[in-house]
C-alpha positions as CSV (number, residue, x, y, z in Angstrom):
1,M,11.0,-38.1,0.4
2,N,9.9,-38.0,-2.5
3,R,6.2,-37.6,-1.9
4,L,7.2,-34.5,0.4
5,R,9.1,-33.2,-2.8
6,N,6.3,-33.1,-4.9
7,S,4.6,-31.1,-2.1
8,K,6.1,-27.6,-1.4
9,I,6.7,-27.1,2.2
10,Y,6.1,-23.4,2.9
11,L,8.0,-21.8,5.9
12,D,8.2,-18.1,4.6
13,Y,4.8,-17.1,6.8
14,T,6.4,-13.8,7.9
15,S,6.3,-12.7,4.1
16,A,2.9,-13.6,3.5
17,T,0.1,-15.7,4.8
18,P,-2.8,-17.7,3.3
19,V,-6.1,-16.2,2.7
20,L,-8.5,-18.0,5.6
21,P,-11.3,-20.0,3.7
22,E,-13.7,-18.2,5.7
23,V,-12.3,-14.9,5.1
24,R,-12.9,-15.9,1.4
25,R,-15.9,-16.0,1.8
26,A,-16.5,-12.9,3.3
27,M,-15.1,-11.0,0.8
28,E,-16.9,-12.5,-1.9
29,K,-19.8,-10.5,-2.2
30,Y,-18.4,-7.6,-2.4
31,W,-16.4,-8.2,-5.5
32,S,-19.7,-8.3,-7.8
33,Q,-22.7,-8.6,-5.4
34,D,-22.3,-5.5,-3.0
35,F,-19.7,-3.6,-5.4
36,Y,-21.0,-0.1,-4.8
37,N,-18.9,3.1,-3.9
38,P,-19.5,4.1,-0.1
39,S,-19.3,7.8,-1.2
40,A,-22.4,7.1,-3.3
41,I,-25.8,8.7,-1.9
42,Y,-28.4,5.9,-3.3
43,K,-29.6,3.5,-1.2
44,E,-26.6,0.8,-2.2
45,G,-24.1,3.0,-1.8
46,L,-25.3,4.3,1.7
47,R,-25.7,0.8,2.6
48,V,-22.0,-0.1,1.3
49,K,-21.0,2.6,3.3
50,E,-23.3,1.5,6.9
51,E,-21.0,-1.6,6.1
52,I,-17.7,0.4,6.3
53,K,-18.5,2.1,9.6
54,E,-19.6,-1.6,11.2
55,C,-16.0,-2.6,10.0
56,R,-14.1,0.2,11.3
57,A,-16.2,-0.1,14.7
58,R,-15.1,-3.7,14.7
59,V,-11.7,-3.3,14.5
60,A,-11.6,-0.3,16.9
61,R,-13.0,-2.5,19.9
62,A,-10.2,-5.1,18.5
63,L,-7.5,-2.5,19.4
64,R,-9.2,-1.0,22.1
65,V,-9.5,2.7,20.6
66,A,-11.9,5.4,19.2
67,P,-13.9,4.4,15.5
68,N,-12.1,7.4,14.5
69,G,-9.1,6.2,15.1
70,I,-8.8,3.6,12.8
71,I,-7.3,4.4,9.3
72,F,-7.6,2.0,6.8
73,T,-5.0,1.8,4.1
74,S,-3.1,0.0,1.2
75,G,-0.9,-2.2,3.4
76,G,2.2,-1.6,6.2
77,T,4.0,0.1,4.4
78,E,1.6,3.0,3.4
79,S,0.3,3.0,7.2
80,D,4.0,3.5,8.7
81,N,4.6,5.9,5.5
82,L,1.5,7.6,7.4
83,A,2.4,7.5,10.5
84,I,6.0,9.0,10.2
85,L,5.4,11.5,7.1
86,G,2.0,12.4,8.4
87,L,3.1,13.2,11.8
88,F,6.5,15.1,10.4
89,E,4.3,17.7,8.4
90,A,2.1,17.8,11.1
91,S,4.9,18.7,13.8
92,K,6.5,21.7,11.3
93,K,3.9,23.7,13.2
94,K,5.2,23.5,16.3
95,L,9.0,22.3,16.1
96,K,11.9,23.5,14.5
97,Q,14.0,20.5,12.3
98,P,11.4,17.9,13.7
99,H,13.6,14.9,14.9
100,I,12.7,11.0,14.6
101,I,14.1,8.4,16.0
102,I,14.1,4.4,14.8
103,S,15.8,1.9,16.1
104,A,18.7,0.1,14.1
105,I,16.6,-2.8,12.9
106,E,13.6,-1.6,11.4
107,H,11.2,-2.6,8.6
108,P,12.7,-1.0,5.2
109,A,9.0,0.7,5.2
110,V,10.1,2.9,8.3
111,V,13.9,3.3,7.5
112,A,13.2,4.9,4.2
113,A,10.6,7.1,5.5
114,A,12.8,8.5,8.4
115,Q,15.3,9.2,5.2
116,E,12.8,11.3,3.6
117,V,11.8,13.1,6.8
118,V,15.7,14.1,6.7
119,R,15.1,14.9,3.2
120,R,12.8,17.2,4.1
121,G,15.1,18.9,6.4
122,G,14.3,17.0,9.4
123,K,16.8,15.3,12.1
124,M,17.0,11.6,12.7
125,S,19.3,9.5,15.1
126,I,19.2,5.4,15.3
127,L,18.4,3.7,18.5
128,E,21.1,1.0,18.8
129,V,20.6,-2.9,19.4
130,N,22.2,-5.3,21.7
131,E,23.2,-8.7,20.7
132,E,19.8,-9.9,20.9
133,G,17.8,-7.2,18.8
134,I,17.1,-5.5,21.9
135,V,16.7,-1.7,22.0
136,S,17.4,-0.3,25.6
137,V,15.5,2.3,26.8
138,E,18.2,3.9,28.6
139,T,20.0,4.2,25.7
140,L,16.8,6.3,24.0
141,K,17.0,8.5,27.0
142,D,20.1,9.9,25.8
143,L,18.6,10.5,22.3
144,V,15.2,12.3,23.0
145,K,15.4,15.6,22.2
146,K,12.6,18.4,22.8
147,N,12.1,18.8,19.0
148,T,12.0,14.8,18.9
149,F,8.3,14.5,17.1
150,L,8.4,10.6,16.9
151,V,10.3,7.3,18.1
152,S,9.1,4.7,15.8
153,V,10.4,1.1,17.2
154,G,8.6,-2.4,15.6
155,L,6.9,-4.0,18.1
156,A,8.7,-7.5,17.0
157,N,11.2,-7.8,14.5
158,G,9.9,-9.9,11.2
159,E,13.7,-11.4,10.9
160,I,14.5,-12.8,14.3
161,G,11.4,-12.7,15.9
162,T,12.5,-10.1,19.1
163,I,10.2,-8.4,20.9
164,Q,10.7,-5.2,21.9
165,P,9.7,-3.5,25.2
166,I,7.3,-0.9,23.9
167,S,5.5,-0.4,26.3
168,K,8.3,0.7,28.6
169,I,9.5,3.4,25.9
170,G,5.6,3.8,26.2
171,R,5.9,4.9,29.8
172,F,9.0,7.3,29.1
173,L,8.0,9.2,26.2
174,S,4.7,9.8,27.9
175,Q,6.8,11.2,31.1
176,F,8.6,13.1,29.1
177,R,5.6,14.8,27.0
178,K,4.4,15.7,31.2
179,E,7.8,17.1,32.3
180,H,7.9,19.5,29.0
181,A,4.7,19.9,28.7
182,S,4.5,19.0,25.0
183,I,2.7,16.5,23.0
184,Y,5.8,15.6,21.2
185,P,6.9,12.9,21.0
186,Y,4.6,10.5,20.0
187,L,5.4,6.5,19.8
188,H,4.6,4.7,16.7
189,T,5.2,1.1,16.6
190,D,4.6,-1.5,13.1
191,A,2.8,-4.6,14.9
192,S,2.4,-6.6,11.4
193,Q,3.8,-9.7,12.5
194,T,2.3,-10.4,16.3
195,P,-1.4,-10.3,16.1
196,S,-1.2,-13.7,15.5
197,Y,0.7,-14.2,19.2
198,L,0.9,-11.0,21.2
199,N,-2.1,-8.3,22.3
200,V,-1.8,-5.6,19.9
201,C,-4.4,-2.7,22.1
202,L,-2.7,0.6,22.2
203,D,-3.6,1.3,25.7
204,S,-1.9,-2.3,27.2
205,L,1.1,-1.0,24.6
206,N,1.3,2.4,25.5
207,T,1.8,3.4,22.1
208,D,-0.1,6.3,20.2
209,L,0.0,5.1,16.5
210,L,-0.2,1.0,15.2
211,T,0.5,-0.1,11.6
212,L,-0.9,-3.3,11.1
213,D,-1.1,-5.2,7.4
214,G,-4.1,-7.7,6.2
215,S,-1.3,-10.1,4.3
216,K,0.8,-11.1,7.8
217,I,-2.6,-12.2,9.7
218,Y,-4.6,-14.9,6.8
219,G,-6.2,-11.6,5.5
220,P,-5.9,-10.5,2.0
221,K,-2.9,-8.3,0.3
222,G,-3.8,-4.6,-0.3
223,I,-5.1,-3.8,2.9
224,G,-3.9,-2.6,6.1
225,I,-3.8,-0.3,8.7
226,L,-3.3,2.5,10.7
227,A,-4.7,3.2,14.3
228,I,-4.0,6.4,16.0
229,R,-4.4,7.2,20.0
230,K,-7.4,10.2,20.4
231,G,-5.7,13.6,20.0
232,V,-3.0,12.5,17.7
233,K,-3.4,15.0,14.5
234,I,-1.6,14.1,11.3
235,H,-1.2,15.5,7.7
236,P,-2.4,13.0,4.7
237,I,0.0,11.8,2.2
238,I,-2.1,11.0,-0.1
239,L,-4.3,13.2,-1.9
240,G,-8.0,13.4,-3.5
241,G,-11.4,13.1,-2.2
242,G,-11.0,13.2,1.7
243,Q,-11.8,9.8,2.5
244,E,-11.0,8.7,6.0
245,D,-11.9,12.4,7.7
246,G,-9.1,13.4,5.3
247,R,-6.3,11.4,6.6
248,R,-6.0,9.2,3.5
249,S,-8.0,9.5,-0.2
250,G,-9.4,6.9,-2.3
251,T,-12.2,4.8,-2.4
252,L,-12.3,2.1,-0.4
253,N,-12.5,-1.9,-0.9
254,L,-15.1,-3.4,1.3
255,A,-13.7,-6.9,0.2
256,L,-10.4,-6.0,1.3
257,V,-11.8,-4.1,4.4
258,S,-14.0,-7.3,5.4
259,G,-11.5,-9.5,5.2
260,F,-9.1,-7.6,7.1
261,V,-11.5,-7.2,10.0
262,L,-12.2,-11.2,10.0
263,S,-8.9,-12.1,9.9
264,L,-7.7,-10.0,12.8
265,E,-10.8,-11.1,14.7
266,K,-9.6,-14.8,13.8
267,V,-6.3,-14.9,14.7
268,Q,-6.9,-13.1,18.0
269,Q,-9.2,-15.4,19.0
270,H,-6.8,-18.3,18.3
271,R,-3.5,-16.5,19.7
272,E,-2.7,-18.0,22.6
273,K,-3.5,-21.7,21.6
274,E,-1.1,-21.2,18.3
275,L,1.3,-19.6,19.9
276,L,1.8,-22.4,22.2
277,R,1.6,-25.1,19.3
278,L,4.3,-23.0,17.0
279,E,6.6,-22.5,19.8
280,V,6.9,-26.4,20.7
281,L,7.5,-26.5,16.7
282,R,10.2,-23.8,16.9
283,Q,12.1,-25.5,20.0
284,Y,12.1,-28.9,18.4
285,F,13.5,-27.1,15.4
286,I,15.8,-25.2,17.1
287,Q,17.4,-28.0,18.9
288,S,17.1,-30.6,15.9
289,V,19.5,-28.3,13.8
290,C,21.6,-27.2,16.6
291,K,22.0,-30.9,16.8
292,C,23.0,-31.9,13.6
293,L,25.1,-28.8,12.6
294,P,26.6,-27.6,15.8
295,Q,28.4,-24.8,14.1
296,A,24.8,-23.0,13.3
297,I,24.1,-19.8,15.1
298,I,20.5,-18.8,16.5
299,N,19.7,-15.3,15.7
300,G,17.6,-13.0,18.4
301,A,16.4,-13.4,21.9
302,P,16.2,-17.4,23.5
303,K,13.2,-15.8,25.7
304,N,11.5,-12.7,24.3
305,H,10.9,-13.8,21.2
306,L,7.6,-14.7,18.8
307,P,6.9,-18.7,18.2
308,N,7.2,-18.5,14.8
309,I,10.6,-17.5,13.6
310,V,13.6,-18.7,13.7
311,S,17.0,-17.2,12.1
312,V,20.0,-19.2,11.3
313,S,23.2,-18.5,10.6
314,V,25.7,-21.1,9.2
315,P,29.2,-19.7,9.1
316,G,31.0,-19.7,5.7
317,I,27.9,-20.6,3.7
318,L,26.3,-18.5,1.2
319,S,22.3,-18.0,2.2
320,E,21.5,-17.3,-1.3
321,F,23.3,-21.1,-1.8
322,I,21.3,-22.5,0.5
323,L,17.8,-20.9,-0.2
324,L,17.9,-22.0,-3.7
325,K,19.1,-25.6,-2.8
326,L,16.4,-26.0,-0.1
327,D,13.7,-24.8,-3.1
328,Q,14.8,-27.2,-5.3
329,F,13.7,-29.7,-2.5
330,G,10.4,-28.0,-2.4
331,V,10.9,-25.9,1.1
332,M,10.7,-22.0,0.5
333,V,12.3,-20.1,3.4
334,S,13.8,-16.6,3.3
335,V,16.8,-14.9,3.7
336,G,15.1,-12.0,5.7
337,S,12.5,-9.3,5.1
338,A,10.7,-9.6,1.7
339,C,10.0,-5.8,1.4
340,S,13.6,-4.6,0.3
341,L,13.5,-2.6,-3.1
342,D,13.9,-4.9,-5.5
343,G,13.6,-8.5,-4.2
344,R,17.4,-8.7,-4.7
345,V,18.9,-11.5,-1.9
346,S,21.8,-9.5,-0.2
347,G,23.4,-9.3,3.5
348,S,20.7,-9.0,6.1
349,P,21.2,-5.2,7.8
350,V,19.1,-6.5,11.1
351,I,21.5,-9.3,11.8
352,S,24.7,-6.7,11.3
353,A,22.9,-4.3,13.6
354,L,23.2,-6.8,16.0
355,G,27.0,-7.2,15.8
356,K,27.4,-10.2,13.3
357,K,28.0,-8.6,10.0
358,D,30.5,-11.8,9.2
359,L,27.1,-13.4,9.3
360,A,25.0,-11.0,7.3
361,E,25.4,-13.3,4.2
362,S,24.8,-16.8,5.7
363,T,21.7,-16.4,7.4
364,L,18.3,-17.7,6.9
365,R,14.6,-17.4,8.4
366,F,12.4,-20.0,8.6
367,S,9.1,-18.9,9.5
368,F,6.2,-21.2,10.6
369,G,2.3,-20.8,10.7
370,R,-1.2,-21.8,10.7
371,L,-0.3,-24.7,8.2
372,T,2.8,-25.9,9.1
373,T,3.2,-29.6,10.6
374,L,5.8,-31.6,12.5
375,N,6.0,-33.6,9.6
376,E,7.1,-30.7,7.6
377,I,9.6,-29.5,10.1
378,K,11.2,-32.7,10.5
379,Y,11.6,-32.7,6.3
380,A,13.4,-29.1,6.3
381,I,15.5,-30.1,8.9
382,K,16.9,-33.1,7.2
383,I,17.5,-31.1,3.9
384,F,18.5,-28.3,5.3
385,C,21.5,-30.2,7.6
386,L,22.0,-32.5,4.5
387,I,23.0,-29.4,2.5
388,C,25.0,-27.5,5.1
389,N,26.7,-30.7,5.8
390,Y,27.4,-31.3,1.9
391,V,29.1,-27.6,1.5
392,I,31.1,-27.9,5.0
393,K,32.6,-31.3,3.8
């Protein structure tokens, strides 16, 4: 136990992932060697511009969209904001009081951007989820209106791991557009947590806009993309030199771009193998915890879930207390999304949305990744159960 206590065990991969060694090597030359501005017209700048073009083409091939459908951003938060606010501003020319629908368990970036839509004169509806965290397409049908410009539902929730029926939602919205002879509403999905385990091609998901984040796929922080289906028009939310075809101004960081591209390719290459490996660890974790803590409640969908996330509620024990105790023993976990406004620990709105408000402050998230081993899982389970049983007694 002492050896493991001196080695920190990281079980918070949905918050951030370590950068792959091969990704670090690919990025290295751009810090001090090929650091040139891609807007420059001398040969070094033109060469860097061509390398960005190639990176864009590689991402486009991976997601099966046209190269000009890839917009590089500073991360998932900016991509979500660009999708929602960019579309909102574009839709005001055709729709009166444009209306957005988001699910009740969306990432804070989606929630905040949707609230900004309302502040700017638009309307918002919340699509509720069931006790497993899954939205209903039938319920969505009752919310969609002629002035709905966007439906934004995350492909998989980063707190409980539930996977949403995005493809079914996309088919319904496509039919709605045909019946009303309109280009609206579009479908946006934040798929940041999923490329390591799911197919994120836009045509397979029937989605119009898709968000990815480098920090969730073993790439660098500070880089993400918004992928857009051909024909979808958005307004920029960052103004300046008109980069990214006028949709997102700012000089691109080729080191980050190259790191993102390679990390995306790598996680997709190992997707099936890693999915199976982590699902075994996940099931072992759940079975072991439920055996030593019969009162523990596993949140999310039993079948339709990501393989690397376990959300556990222990009634009567504050999650903050357990988190701090686990940290003392070298185990790093989370109480939910790591993207709250000020990093404070508080009750999870996702758990509350499941109809479990009484468990919102008693829930922890364990999330696994490439470096997670069975021995680490066993140690984390042992310490977690010891802490909880001590408090309960």
